N, C-alpha and C positions, 0 to 999 in steps of 0.2 A: 090633554095631559102631556106634560113635558117628558121628553124621552130620558129614560134612566141612563146615566153615564157611569163609567167605571170609578169616578170619583165619588159618586153616591154609594156604590157598593163598598169601596175602601173605608169611607167614613163610617157607614153603618156597622161594619165589621171591626173597626178599630185597627186595620192593618194597612200596609203600604200599598201604592198602586202596583208595584212589582209582585207583591204577594198574590193579589188578585189575578194578575196575568199568569203567574206560575201555576195557580189552581186551574186555570183555563188550558194551559199549554203542557205544563209538566206536573200534573198533581202528585205524582210519586215523590217529588221533592219538597212537598209541603207536610208538615205534621197533620196527622189525621183529625184531631180536634179542630185545628185551624181550617183545614181544608172542608171539613163538613159544615162548619159555621159560615164560611163564604158561600158554599154552594147552596146552602139553605136561603141565604139573603138573595142570591141570584135568582133562585126559583121563585121566591116570594114576590120579588120586585119585577119579575118578568124581564130581566136584563138580556139584551142581545148584544154580544161582544162584536165590535168591528175590528178592521185590520190593525188600526193604531193600537187598540187595547191588546190585541194579541202580540204585539211587538215589544210591549213594555218590559217583559221579562229579560230580554237580550239587548234592549236598548235604553239606557238611562239618560236622562236629561242632563246630567252633571252640571245642574244649576241649583243654586241656593237662593232662596228669597230672604232679603234683609229688610225688615220693617222697622222704620225709624219715625220718631216724632216730627223732626225737621232737620234739614241739612246744613242750615246756616250756622249752627253752634259750633264752636271750635272743637269741643269734646267729641261730638258726634262725627265730625269729619275725620278726626284722629283715629277714632274707634274704627270707622269703615276702612281706613287705610290698612289697619291691622288685620281686618278680616279679609280684605282683598289680597294682601300679600300671602296670607296662609292658604287662601282659596286656591291661588295660582300654584302654590307648592303641592296641593293635593289634586290638582287637575280639574278644579270646579271653577265655574264663573259665578258671579253674583248678580242678582237683579234687585234693584232698590224699589221698595214700596214706601211712600211717604204718608203717614197717618196725620194729615194736618187737621181734620175735623173731628173733635172729640164727640163721641156718641155715633160716629159712623163706622165703628170698627167692624161691625158685622159685614157691611158692604165690601169693605177693603179685604176682609178675611176670605170672603167668597172669591174675589179676584186673585188673591194669593193662591189658594187651593186649585182654582181652575188653571193656573199657569203651569201645572204639572211639574213643580220643583221637587227635588230630592229631599229638602230639608228646609227648615226655617230658623232664622236667628231673629229674635223678637226684642225690640227696645220700645219701651213705652213710659210715658211719664206717670200714667196711672195704671195700676194692675187691679182692675175692678173684678167683681164676681162674673161679669159678662165676658171679660177677657179670658178668664180661666175656663169658662165653659166653652169658648171658641177653641182655645188650645187643646183641650181634651178631646174635641171632636176631629182634630186634624188628623189625616191619614198618613202623615209623615212626621218624623222626629222634629221637636221644637225645642230650642234652648233659649232662655231668657238672658240677655246680655246687659249688664249694668243694672240688674235688678235681681233680688232674692226671691225665688219661688217659695210660696207658702204651702205648696204641695209637694209631697215626696215623689210624685210621679213626673214632675217637670223639672228638667235640669236647669241650671243657672250658673253663670259666671259673674262674680261681682266682688266688691270690697265691703267689708263690714262698716258701713258708714256710721252706724250708731257708735261702735266702739272707737272708730277713728276720731269722731268729734269729742267724745268723752275724754280721750286721750289728750287732745289739743287743749280742751277747756281745762282739764286738771293741770296740765303743765303751766298754763297762764295763772292758774290759782296759786300753785306752788311758787310762782315768781312774785307773789305778793299782790296780785291784782284782785280786787273785790267786785268792782263794778264792771261786770262782763255782760254784754248783750248779745242776742242772736238775731242775725237778720235773714229771715226766709223769704218766701214768696207768697202772694195772696192766694194763687192757685195751689191746691194741696197736692203736690207731686210726692209720690212715693218715697223717693230717695231723700227729699228734703225733710219729710217726716222722720225718717230714720235719723238723720243728722240732728235734728231738733231733740229727739229723745236722748241722744247721747249728751248734748249740752245740759239738758234738764236734770239729768241724772247725776252729772258731775257738780252742778251747782247745788242740788239738794243735799248730796253727801257732805258737801263743805259747809252747809248751813247758810248759804248765801242767797240773796234774792235774785230770782231769774227775771229777765225782761226779754221779751220777744217782739220783733217788729217785722212786718210784712210788706215787702216792696212789690211793684207791679212787674218789675223786669224790664219796663220800657224806660230808657235813659231820660227821655224828655220829661217823664212824669216823676222819675226817681229823684232828680235833683231838687225839685220844690219840696218833695216829701222829706228828703234828708236834711234840708234846710230846717224844717220844722222840728225834726227829731233832735238835731244838735242844738236847736235853741232851748229845748226842754232839759237836755241831758247830753253831756259830753262824757261817754263812758271811758274807762281805762282801756277796754278792749272790745272790738266788734268782730265777732265771728260770723262770716257771711257766706251763704250756700253757693253763690256762684262768683267767679273771679270778676266778671264784667260789672256786677252789682257792687262788689267791694271797691273796685277802682272808681265807680261813680260816687261812692261814699267818700273816698279819699279826695277826689276832686272838689266836692263841696266843702269838705273840711278846710282844704287849702285855701280856697276862695274866702272863707270866712276867718282866716288867720288862725285856724287851729292846726297846729303843727303835728304831722305824723312822722315818726312815733312818739314824739315828745309828750304831747298832750293826749293823743288817741293812737292806739295800736289797732291795726287791722289785719285780719287773716281770711284768706279765701280757701275754699274746700275743693278746688279742682286742679290747680296748677297748669292752666292752659298757657298758650304762647303769650297771652296778654299780661300775664304776671311778671314777665321779664321786661315788658315794654313800658310798664306803669313807672310813674316818678312819685314817690320812691317805689322800688321793686317790691313786689307783694310777697309777704310770707304766705305759704300755702301747704295744704295737705298734698303730698305727692301721690296722685292716683295713677296707677299703670294703665291709662286709657288704651294705648296701642296694643299693649300685651293682652289686655281684656278681650279686645276684638279677636286677636290671633288665637288665644286660648279657646275662646268660644267656637271658632271655626274648627279648631283641632278636635274638640270634644264632639261637635256635631257630626264631623267626618267619621269619628268612631261609631256614633249612634247610626249613621246611614249605612255602614258596612255590616251592621248586625241586622237580624231578623226583627222587624219592628213588632213589638209587643205592647199592646195597650195596658196601661196602669203598672207598667214595670217601674220599680224603684230607680230614681235617677240620682245623679250627683249634684251637690251644690259646691262648686269650686270657689273658695275664697282667696283672692290674690293679696299679697302684702302691701301695706301702705307705708308711707314715710311722711316726715315733715321737713319742708325746706325752708329754713330760717333766712330771711332776707331783710331788707331795710325798713319794712313797715312795722317791725316789732323791735323792741329794745333787747 
């Protein structure tokens, strides 16, 4: 039988590692209900504390885990910069965990918890039922970054992407455009689904026919796909979930003699550095990516300073968005 560790006790009790340590070393500083709950689990599991466990109450790791889908995306890199700058301000260091393999979250989560961090900032393309179960088991505070939590007990820092895309679509409709398409991704990312809902709502309210295309995200495959799309239909406006995909669409249009924005207007929904480098420069939703990371770290710091209580109601922090009008629209 595997030796029971302090992480197992904290997870079973739904408290922080420091709380378990306080129960062992300074029980008078822990609420009676919490203390009794932890002691019962310690007794039931036959846990034997070691020297490291006894030191946790007075010695924090001052480390935060940042779980990301991949580091190569411009938006992810900018968000990490915001997190890191805020972490330094509060005296924390960050440790990156990259969730490359979908379906392997449980193994990764075990590694994150075992690393004895004080809190977790979690970014993921898909927020599945399994993800929520893993987060609820965590013995330290967890905050979703660039994702809206569906549970009141899990905090999140995000932008209302549905409202943002609804707003952009409606503005383009008000300018007299009727043939407006939405370009998403084949993989059903949570944020992209929110964006699509906003587009569909605006089109439905205006009584216009909606048209959704799904790209693979790979430029080498996107270009042949967009060639077929533009052969079938050159829309007035294309609203695209990622800037890189939007620029790929513009490049194909230019090669085929379809002028942007005269014959086709294109809008990205990120405003990464690529938007200013494209030709023409890309109109975008202005998403405060850096600020999102910094705000998430600030909120997590607040939670880490409090006594961790399982199932406590958490905040959903929505940051403002804007629209940056550039050369890819009229």
